[in-house]
C-alpha positions in Angstrom: -88.4 57.1 -44.2 -87.3 60.5 -45.3 -86.7 63.5 -43.0 -88.3 66.7 -44.4 -86.9 70.0 -43.3 -89.0 73.0 -44.2 -87.0 76.2 -44.4 -86.9 79.7 -46.0 -84.0 80.2 -48.4 -84.6 84.0 -48.7 -85.5 84.8 -45.1 -84.5 88.2 -43.9 -84.1 87.0 -40.2 -80.5 86.2 -39.2 -81.8 84.1 -36.3 -84.0 81.9 -38.6 -81.1 81.4 -41.1 -78.8 80.4 -38.2 -81.3 77.9 -36.9 -81.8 76.4 -40.4 -78.1 76.0 -40.9 -77.7 74.3 -37.5 -80.4 71.7 -38.3 -79.0 70.9 -41.8 -75.4 70.7 -40.6 -76.3 68.3 -37.8 -78.3 66.0 -40.1 -75.4 65.9 -42.5 -73.0 65.1 -39.7 -75.3 62.1 -38.8 -75.3 61.1 -42.5 -79.1 60.9 -42.5 -81.3 61.1 -45.6 -83.2 64.3 -45.6 -84.9 66.7 -48.0 -85.0 70.5 -47.9 -88.3 72.0 -48.8 -88.2 75.8 -49.4 -91.4 77.7 -48.3 -90.1 81.0 -49.7 -90.2 80.0 -53.3 -92.9 77.4 -53.2 -96.4 78.3 -51.9 -97.4 74.6 -51.9 -94.7 73.8 -49.4 -95.7 76.8 -47.3 -99.3 75.7 -47.1 -98.5 72.0 -46.5 -96.2 73.0 -43.6 -98.7 75.3 -41.9 -101.5 72.7 -42.3 -99.5 69.8 -40.8 -98.0 71.5 -37.8 -100.2 70.5 -34.8 -102.3 73.4 -33.4 -100.8 73.1 -29.9 -97.3 73.5 -31.5 -98.1 76.7 -33.4 -97.2 80.1 -32.0 -99.9 82.5 -30.7 -100.3 84.1 -34.1 -101.0 80.7 -35.7 -98.1 80.9 -38.2 -95.3 78.5 -37.6 -91.8 79.7 -38.6 -89.0 77.6 -40.2 -87.3 75.4 -39.6 -90.0 72.8 -39.1 -89.0 69.1 -39.2 -91.1 66.1 -40.3 -90.6 62.4 -40.7 -92.6 61.8 -43.9 -96.1 63.2 -42.8 -95.3 62.7 -39.0 -94.5 66.0 -37.3 -91.2 65.9 -35.3 -90.9 69.5 -34.0 -89.4 72.9 -34.5 -85.9 74.2 -33.8 -86.4 74.5 -30.0 -87.5 70.8 -29.6 -84.7 69.8 -32.0 -82.1 71.6 -29.9 -83.4 70.0 -26.7 -83.2 66.6 -28.3 -79.6 67.2 -29.4 -78.6 68.3 -25.9 -80.2 65.1 -24.4 -78.6 62.8 -27.0 -82.0 61.8 -28.2 -82.1 63.2 -31.8 -82.9 59.8 -33.3 -85.9 59.4 -31.0 -86.9 63.0 -31.9 -86.8 62.1 -35.6 -88.6 58.8 -35.1 -85.6 56.7 -36.2 -83.8 53.8 -34.4 -80.4 54.8 -33.1 -77.4 53.0 -34.6 -75.8 50.3 -32.4 -73.0 51.6 -30.2 -74.1 55.2 -30.3 -74.6 57.2 -27.1 -78.4 57.3 -27.7 -78.5 53.5 -28.1 -76.6 53.0 -24.9 -78.8 55.4 -23.1 -81.9 53.7 -24.5 -80.7 50.3 -23.3 -80.2 51.7 -19.8 -83.7 53.2 -19.7 -85.1 49.9 -20.9 -83.2 48.1 -18.1 -84.6 50.5 -15.5 -88.2 50.1 -16.8 -88.2 46.3 -17.3 -85.6 45.2 -14.7 -82.1 43.9 -15.0 -81.3 41.5 -17.9 -80.5 38.0 -16.8 -77.4 38.1 -19.0 -75.9 40.8 -16.9 -75.9 38.6 -13.9 -74.9 35.1 -15.2 -73.9 33.9 -11.8 -77.4 34.6 -10.3 -79.0 32.6 -13.1 -77.0 29.4 -12.2 -78.8 27.5 -9.6 -76.7 25.4 -7.2 -78.3 22.0 -6.4 -79.6 21.6 -2.9 -77.4 18.5 -2.4 -74.3 20.5 -3.2 -75.3 23.3 -0.9 -76.0 20.9 1.9 -72.8 19.0 1.2 -70.8 22.2 1.5 -72.5 23.0 4.7 -71.9 19.5 6.1 -68.2 19.7 5.0 -67.8 22.9 6.9 -69.4 21.5 10.0 -67.1 18.4 9.9 -64.0 20.7 9.5 -65.1 22.7 12.5 -65.7 19.5 14.6 -62.3 18.1 13.6 -60.6 21.3 14.6 -62.4 21.3 18.0 -61.3 17.7 18.6 -57.7 18.5 17.8 -57.8 21.4 20.1 -59.4 19.2 22.8 -56.7 16.5 22.4 -54.0 19.1 22.4 -55.4 20.6 25.6 -55.5 17.2 27.3 -52.0 16.3 26.3 -50.8 19.7 27.6 -52.6 19.1 30.9 -51.1 15.6 31.3 -47.6 17.0 30.5 -48.1 19.7 33.1 -49.2 17.2 35.7 -46.3 15.0 34.9 -43.8 17.8 35.4 -45.5 18.8 38.6 -45.4 15.2 39.9 -41.8 14.9 38.9 -40.8 18.0 40.7 -42.5 17.2 44.0 -40.6 14.0 45.1 -37.1 15.5 44.8 -38.3 18.3 47.2 -39.5 15.7 49.7 -36.4 13.7 49.4 -34.2 16.7 50.0 -36.2 17.5 53.2 -35.8 13.9 54.4 -32.1 14.0 53.7 -31.8 17.2 55.6 -33.6 15.7 58.6 -31.4 12.6 58.6 -28.3 14.7 58.5 -29.6 16.7 61.4 -30.3 13.6 63.4 -26.8 12.1 62.7 -25.2 15.4 63.8 -27.1 15.3 67.1 -26.2 11.7 67.7 -22.5 12.5 67.1 -22.7 15.4 69.5 -24.3 13.2 72.2 -21.6 10.6 71.7 -18.9 13.2 72.0 -20.4 14.6 75.1 -20.7 11.1 76.7 -17.0 10.4 75.8 -16.0 13.7 77.4 -18.0 13.0 80.5 -16.5 9.5 80.8 -13.0 10.9 80.4 -13.7 13.5 83.1 -15.1 10.9 85.4 -12.0 8.7 84.9 -9.8 11.7 85.7 -11.6 12.4 88.9 -11.3 8.8 90.0 -7.6 8.8 89.3 -7.2 12.0 91.4 -9.1 10.5 94.2 -7.0 7.3 94.3 -3.8 9.4 94.4 -5.1 11.4 97.2 -6.0 8.3 99.3 -2.6 6.8 98.7 -0.9 9.9 99.9 -3.0 10.0 103.1 -2.3 6.3 103.8 1.5 6.9 103.6 
């Protein structure tokens, strides 16, 4: 397919010349095959261009001005539509040509295709891999067993801790009782000793009184 650019080589309009140069320079930068068809020196080119521009694309006076762009006999557009396509990175689509791989327009086209048709399966390889039900259930059972084992270990640890606490409490209580009993026994022994000392003192006092009484009686007898 050959791109045809209809232009006027001897146009007196500076704006038209600038637009023609802009289109030609951009096509050369893209290294596209195109043909320049002069309407100023060739009446046949002028008539063909005017006849093949769609009526809805013609200006109000019905005479389209250059540059006008075609892909073979298919009308692409004028300078304004070309400029809009260039700003949107869609020149290849404007010209009816496939964009080269890796170009901005190709990347943008892929994104639009994804949005329209959904995400490609290749972009989500993990989602396309189905995990067998047995494996999923096995993983679930394994997690449950780990949780149960952890609960059992905590339960055994709690029981061992309670038994140790009870043992310590039981071991501490008897010494306290024994100390109390020893204190009571010591008190009782002290009381017994005091009573025995009092009895001895009373016995000694009574013996002293009897001795005094005997001495007194002896003196009276004399």
